[in-house]
C-alpha positions in Angstrom: -4.2 20.1 16.9 -3.3 19.9 13.2 -6.2 19.9 10.8 -7.4 16.5 9.6 -6.4 15.7 6.0 -8.9 14.9 3.3 -8.8 11.1 2.9 -10.4 8.5 0.7 -10.5 4.7 1.2 -8.1 3.1 -1.3 -7.7 -0.6 -0.5 -8.3 -3.5 1.9 -6.0 -6.4 2.8 -7.0 -9.8 3.9 -5.2 -13.0 5.0 -6.4 -16.1 3.1 -6.7 -19.8 3.8 -6.4 -20.5 0.1 -4.7 -17.7 -1.8 -5.2 -19.3 -5.3 -8.9 -19.8 -4.7 -9.3 -16.2 -3.5 -7.4 -14.8 -6.5 -9.6 -17.0 -8.8 -12.8 -15.8 -7.1 -12.0 -12.1 -7.2 -10.7 -12.2 -10.8 -13.1 -14.6 -12.4 -16.3 -13.8 -10.5 -15.9 -10.1 -9.5 -13.7 -9.0 -12.4 -10.7 -7.7 -10.6 -7.3 -8.0 -12.4 -4.1 -9.4 -10.9 -1.6 -6.5 -11.0 1.3 -8.1 -9.1 2.1 -11.2 -7.1 5.2 -11.9 -5.1 6.8 -12.9 -1.7 6.7 -10.8 1.4 9.1 -10.8 4.2 8.5 -14.1 6.0 8.1 -15.8 2.6 4.3 -15.4 2.4 2.8 -15.0 -1.0 0.8 -11.8 -1.6 -1.4 -11.0 -4.6 -2.5 -7.4 -5.6 -5.8 -6.9 -7.5 -7.5 -3.9 -8.9 -10.5 -3.1 -11.0 -9.6 0.6 -11.5 -6.6 2.1 -13.3 -6.2 4.8 -10.6 -5.2 2.1 -8.1 -2.4 -0.4 -8.4 -4.5 -2.4 -5.9 -7.8 -2.2 -4.3 -7.4 -5.6 -2.7 -4.3 -7.3 -1.3 -4.6 -11.0 -0.5 -1.9 -12.6 1.7 -1.5 -16.3 2.2 -1.3 -17.9 5.6 -4.5 -17.3 7.4 -4.8 -19.4 10.5 -6.8 -19.3 13.7 -4.1 -17.3 15.3 -3.6 -14.8 12.5 -4.8 -12.0 14.7 -1.4 -12.1 16.6 0.4 -10.8 13.5 -1.5 -10.0 10.4 -1.6 -7.5 7.5 -5.4 -7.1 7.5 -6.0 -3.3 7.2 -7.9 -0.5 5.6 -5.8 2.0 3.6 -6.6 5.7 3.2 -5.1 7.8 0.4 -4.1 11.3 1.2 -2.8 14.1 -1.0 0.7 15.0 0.1 3.7 14.1 2.3 2.9 17.3 4.3 -0.6 15.9 5.0 0.9 12.5 5.9 3.2 14.3 8.4 0.3 16.4 9.7 -1.8 13.2 10.2 1.0 11.6 12.2 1.1 14.7 14.4 -2.7 14.6 14.8 -2.6 11.0 15.8 0.3 11.6 18.3 -1.8 14.4 19.8 -4.5 11.7 20.4 -2.0 9.5 22.2 -1.3 7.1 19.2 2.5 6.9 19.1 3.4 3.6 17.4 3.9 4.2 13.7 5.6 2.2 11.0 6.6 4.4 8.1 7.2 2.4 5.0 8.4 3.2 1.5 6.5 1.0 -1.0 8.3 2.7 -4.0 4.9 3.6 -5.5 3.6 5.0 -2.3 4.8 6.4 1.1 2.9 5.1 4.1 2.4 5.1 7.8 0.8 2.1 9.5 -0.8 2.6 12.9 -3.7 1.1 14.9 -7.0 2.6 16.0 -8.0 2.5 19.6 -9.4 -1.0 19.3 -6.2 -2.4 17.6 -7.4 -2.4 14.0 -4.5 -1.7 11.6 -4.8 1.3 9.4 -2.6 2.7 6.6 -2.4 6.3 5.4 -0.4 6.8 2.2 0.6 9.2 -0.5 1.2 8.0 -4.1 4.6 8.5 -5.5 5.1 9.2 -9.2 6.5 5.8 -10.2 5.1 2.3 -10.4 7.3 -0.2 -8.6 6.6 -4.0 -8.9 5.2 -5.1 -5.5 5.7 -6.2 -2.8 8.2 -3.6 -1.5 8.6 -2.5 2.1 11.6 -0.3 2.8 12.1 2.1 5.7 10.8 5.7 5.2 12.2 8.7 7.0 9.5 11.3 7.1 11.9 13.8 8.7 13.5 14.3 5.3 12.2 17.1 3.0 9.8 16.0 0.3 12.3 16.5 -2.5 14.9 14.3 -0.7 12.3 11.5 -0.3 11.4 11.7 -4.0 15.0 11.7 -5.1 15.9 8.8 -2.8 12.8 6.9 -4.1 14.0 7.2 -7.7 17.6 6.3 -6.8 16.3 3.1 -5.0 13.9 1.9 -7.6 14.5 3.4 -11.1 16.9 0.6 -12.0 14.4 -2.2 -11.4 13.1 -3.7 -14.7 9.4 -3.0 -14.2 9.7 0.5 -12.8 8.1 3.2 -14.9 6.0 6.4 -14.5 2.8 5.7 -12.7 0.9 7.5 -15.4 2.3 5.0 -17.9 1.2 2.1 -15.7 -2.3 3.5 -15.3 -2.7 4.1 -19.0 -1.6 0.5 -19.7 -4.0 -0.8 -17.1 -6.9 1.3 -18.5 -6.2 -0.2 -22.0 -6.5 -3.7 -20.5 -2.8 -4.4 -21.0 -0.5 -6.6 -18.9 0.8 -4.8 -15.8 
């Protein structure tokens, strides 16, 4: 079995009954900053918040929580790993454990695989890319491609968007307290 990658917890996502009230609470009371807000597929609003310049978001809040949200939700815990090779190795390790349903997604600023643990909890493992891309973004990701091809395709897909810039620049602006 492939070796487990070194991982760190990066962010948590929650569905919300009242998105504006939740954004207000986490920004006004807990000191998070709103980094992006937009529409997801299905036309749900999503807000991204962070308190640390290393992370575009430590918390993602999604409108539309209902009593039956468990049927289709984006609640998850996300783990940062160090490379696309480690992401592929993790996928192989999970497959060796019998977990074979994956959703590879290109978020522009990160490459992810989404999967479920044995009790059905959604998890995300991701690798940061080198660019900030205004969120939300969720495009298909082909992990069979070589790393350089994934990076090249990422720049081709997102470099022409107005807010796209090097992630180091976004992090420096965030650290200075600037608008992101």
